[in-house]
N, C-alpha and C positions, 0 to 999 in steps of 0.2 A: 555575260556573267555576272551577277553581282559583285562579287570581288571585283575586275574590273573595272568598275565601277566607280568604286569606292577608293580605289588607287585613284584614278583620274581624278576623280572630284580631292581626292587630298593634298594631289600637285597644285591645284590649284590655288585652294588654300594653303600651301607653303609659296608659291610663288609672289600670293599678295602680302606672306606674312615676310618675306626676304625683302620687297621693296622697301617698306614699313621700317625694319626695322635698318634697311641702308640709310634711310632717310634720318631717323632719328641719330644715329651715329656721327653721321654726317654733322647735323647741328652743334651736336655737344661736342666732336671732336674739333670742328670748326669755326663755326659762328659763336658759342659761350667764348671761344678761348679768344675773342677779341673782341666782345660787348660788354655793355656795362649799364648798370640805371633800366629805366621802363625799357629800352628796346631789350634788354636781356631778362628782363622777365617776360616781355612779351615771344619770347622764344622757347623762352622754358615751356611757357601756357602751349603752345603747339606742340610742343615735345609729348607733356603729359596728354594730350589731344592722341596724339599719334600712338601711346604706350596705349588707352584707352580704348584703339582701335585693333593695335596687334592683340591683345588681351582679347577683345571679342572673338577674333581668329584661330586664338588659341581654344577657344571653350567651345567655336561651333565644330572645327578639327576635333576635339575630344568626343564630343557628346554624339559626332558621327560614326568613330570608331568603336564606341560605348555600344552605342544601343543602332545598330545599322537595320534597315527598313528593309524586314522581311518579302521573299517574293511569295504569296500564298497562293501561283499558279503553278508554280515547282513541284511536279512529280516528287516520291519519295526517292531518296538521292538511293544509287548503287555502291557496290564496295567502291571501285575508283573512285566515284564521287566523293566518299567518305574520308580515302587517302588524299584525293584533291581538297578537300575541304579543312584536314590537318594542314598541311601544305600552308595555305592560306592564313591560317591562324596564326601558324607562326610568323607568318609576314604581314602581319596584324600588332601582333605581339613590338614586332621591329619598328612599326609607324607609332602605337604609343609613345614608346622608350624615345622616340623623336619630338612628339609634339611635349611629353615630360621635359627634355630639354628647352623646347621653345620656350615653355612657360619658367623656368628657371630664369632664361636669358632675357623675359620680358622683367621677372623681378629684381636681378641684376639692375639692368637700366635704370628701371625705376627709381631703383634705390641710388644710384650714382645722380639722377638728377635732382631727387631729397637734397642729396650732401650738396652739391652743385647752387643748389639755389638758398640752401640756410646760409652758404658764404656771401658776406656785404662788400660793399665796393672798397672797406676800408682796409678789410684784411686781403682783400686783389691787391693795392695797389704797396700793401707791405709784403706779402711774398713773393709780387713780380712774378709768378709764374705766366701768365698769360698776358701780361701790359709791360713787359721787358722795355719796349718801344717808350715809352711814357716814364720821368723821373723826375723828382722831386728836389729843389736844391732847397737847403736846410743852412743856414749861419749859425755854426757851433757858436762864436761868438755871443750871437743875440740868446741863446736857448742855450742855458748851459745843462752839462748833462746831458744834451739830446744824446749823446753818442752812446752813453751807456744807456739812456731810456729807450733809446732803437735797439741797444742788443739784448734788453730784457724780452720786450718785445715778441723779436725774434725768435728768443729762446722758448718763452712763454705760447709762441704760433707755432715752433716743431714740437713741444710739447704734447699742445693740442692736438695734432695732426699725426701726432703718432699715435695719442690714444686712438683716434676719429681712424685708423686705420687698422688697428687689433680690434678694436669694436668694429669692426665691418667686416673684420677676417673671422671672429666670433660670429657674428653675425650668418656670413656664409656657409660655416661650416653646420648651424643646427639648420640653415635653411636645405643644405645639401643632405643631409641626414633625414629629414621632414619630408623630404619630395624622394625621396631613396625607398621611405617607410609607405610614402603613399603609393608610391608607384610599384612596387613589389607587392601589394594589397591588392592594385587594380588588375594587376595580370594575373596573381592567382583569381581573382575573379572573374575574370575573363575567361581564365582556362576553365575552372567550372563551370563556367556560362555553356563551352564548348563542349566540355564532356556530357552536361545534360543531351546537348543538341545528338551529340555522338550515339547515346544510350537510346534518344526517342528514336533516330534511326534506325536502331541496330533492332530495338524492339520492333518499329515499321516490318524489317527486312526479316523476321523473324515470323509475323504476324501474316507475312506474302510466301513465303515458303510451307506454312500448313496447309494455306489454303491452296498451292497450286500441288500440294500432296494430297488433299482430301477433292480434288478436281481431278488427280492423274488415276483415282482409286475409282471415281466414280466410273470413268473411261474407260480402264481396265471391266469393271461390271457392263456395263453398256456392251461393250467388245462382243464379252461371253455370252453376252443373252443374243444377240444377234448371230454370231456361232449355232447355237442352241435353236436357233429359229429353224436356221439353213438347213441345217441336218435335219430337222423334224420336217420339213416343206423335201428333201428329197427322201427321205423316208416314204412318207405321204406320195412323192410321186409314184413311187417304185411300187408298194401295194397297190395304187390307182390302176398301175400299167398289168401288174400281174393280174390283178381281175380282169383289165378288159379280153387279154390274153386268153385266162380261162372260158369267159362268156364266148370269145367268137369260134374257141377250140368245140367248145359244146355245139354250138350251132352248126358247125362245118360237118362235126362227126354224122 
């Protein structure tokens, strides 16, 4: 059935997406945590390429679910088939929700990579989250006020990080709201399309019922005509038999 084929294709795309997503997360959590300079930039470029691939997989899956290829050779659906189509429609809506989740994951990963690419090597050395193994020896006697300057930089960096986190949360909230609205619109559009298909199938069934009723009336008329002809033949045979008997009786008399 077309729905089974569509589900199988979706599982294939889903496996490809999971592999790409796992590769991206590994690079973000492990590779970028220990890299600096050009090596870090090269890793970010590879991550962006993989995110483009994941985005393409999501777009292909969404297009497949929104515009499935119809089978023109299939006859008009029967009532059980219409019920099966309703079940398949609910399954398709669930797959669409999953695709929307994947789309949100790609956006979140892309936003995270953008934030990481904006962090300079100096910020990494000051914050020391990913390079705790590297230390910088500073002589406070040679650089007066170095401790207070370092504290000010640390506070400034913490304030900047707090603002960035707040901005990221606000951006994520707006993104989730927009995605929820878009998801609801797509599901509503899909349900409207399925309703149109069901109404079209119902009209075809009504036309088929009308044709069957008309054919039944025609068959009944043909049966009545056959009975009438049979009665006429029997009556003609009886009359002919009586005439033959009368003729023979007159001759023998």
